[in-house]
C-alpha positions in Angstrom: 109.9 56.5 147.4 112.3 59.3 146.7 114.7 58.7 143.9 117.9 58.9 146.0 116.4 56.4 148.4 115.6 54.0 145.6 119.1 54.3 144.2 120.5 53.5 147.7 118.2 50.6 148.0 119.2 49.3 144.6 122.9 49.6 145.5 122.2 47.6 148.7 120.5 44.8 146.8 123.2 44.7 144.1 125.7 44.4 146.8 123.7 41.4 148.2 124.0 39.9 144.7 127.8 40.0 144.5 129.2 36.5 144.0 130.9 34.8 146.9 134.7 34.5 147.1 136.0 31.2 145.7 137.7 30.3 148.9 134.4 30.6 150.8 132.7 28.5 148.2 135.4 25.8 148.4 135.2 25.7 152.1 131.4 25.3 152.1 131.5 22.7 149.3 134.1 20.7 151.3 131.7 20.6 154.3 128.9 19.2 152.0 131.3 16.5 150.6 132.5 15.7 154.0 129.0 15.0 155.3 127.3 13.5 152.2 130.3 12.2 150.2 130.5 12.0 146.4 128.2 10.0 144.2 129.4 6.6 143.1 130.1 7.7 139.6 132.5 10.4 140.9 134.4 8.1 143.2 137.3 7.8 140.8 137.8 11.6 140.6 136.2 13.3 143.6 138.1 16.5 142.9 136.2 16.9 139.6 132.9 16.5 141.5 133.9 19.1 144.0 135.0 21.4 141.2 131.6 21.0 139.6 129.9 22.0 142.8 132.1 25.0 143.2 131.5 26.1 139.6 127.7 25.9 140.1 128.0 28.2 143.1 130.5 30.6 141.5 127.9 33.3 140.8 125.9 32.9 144.0 126.2 35.5 146.8 128.1 34.4 149.9 125.2 34.2 152.4 123.3 32.1 149.9 126.3 29.8 149.3 126.4 29.2 153.1 122.6 28.6 153.1 122.7 26.2 150.2 125.4 24.1 151.8 123.7 24.2 155.2 120.5 23.0 153.6 122.3 20.3 151.7 124.0 19.0 154.9 120.8 19.1 156.9 118.0 18.3 154.4 119.6 15.9 151.9 120.6 12.3 152.4 122.5 12.0 149.2 125.3 14.0 147.5 123.6 16.8 145.5 124.2 17.4 141.8 125.4 20.9 141.1 121.9 22.0 139.9 120.3 20.4 143.1 122.7 22.5 145.3 121.7 25.7 143.5 118.0 24.7 143.6 118.2 24.7 147.4 118.4 28.6 147.4 116.8 29.4 144.1 113.7 31.2 145.7 115.8 33.5 147.8 118.2 34.3 145.0 115.3 34.9 142.6 113.6 37.3 145.0 116.8 39.4 145.2 117.2 39.5 141.5 113.6 40.4 141.0 113.8 43.2 143.6 116.8 44.7 141.9 115.1 44.5 138.5 111.9 46.2 139.8 113.8 49.0 141.5 116.1 49.6 138.5 113.0 49.7 136.3 111.3 52.2 138.7 114.5 54.4 138.6 114.5 54.3 134.8 110.9 55.2 134.6 111.4 58.1 137.0 114.3 59.4 134.7 112.1 59.1 131.7 109.4 61.1 133.4 111.9 63.8 134.2 112.5 63.0 137.9 116.2 63.0 138.1 
C-alpha cells in the first residue's frame, strides 16, 4: 500500500475513533433507561445511574454508542451496568483500535526504512 494511502486510511480510522458528543450519548442512554429502567439499587438516585452509563460511553465513537444502546434495548432484559453496556460493542471498537495501531506501525516502519 502506498504511504500516502496508508496515511489517508489511518486518518479515516482515527476519525471513526473520535468520541461521541455528550448530547448524543445522553439521548441514547435515556432510551436504554426508558426501555429497561434502572436497577433496584439505583432507584433512589436514577440520575446517578444515568450519569454512570454516560460516563462509561464518553470515550466511545458515536456510531458505536448508538449500536451499544440499540443492542441493550433489543438484547437485554435487565438494566445494564456501565461495563455491560460497553461490552456490547467491545469487539467492534477493538477492531478499529487494532487497525489504527497496525497502520500506524506500518507507517512508522516505512519511515524507518526511508520511505517517506
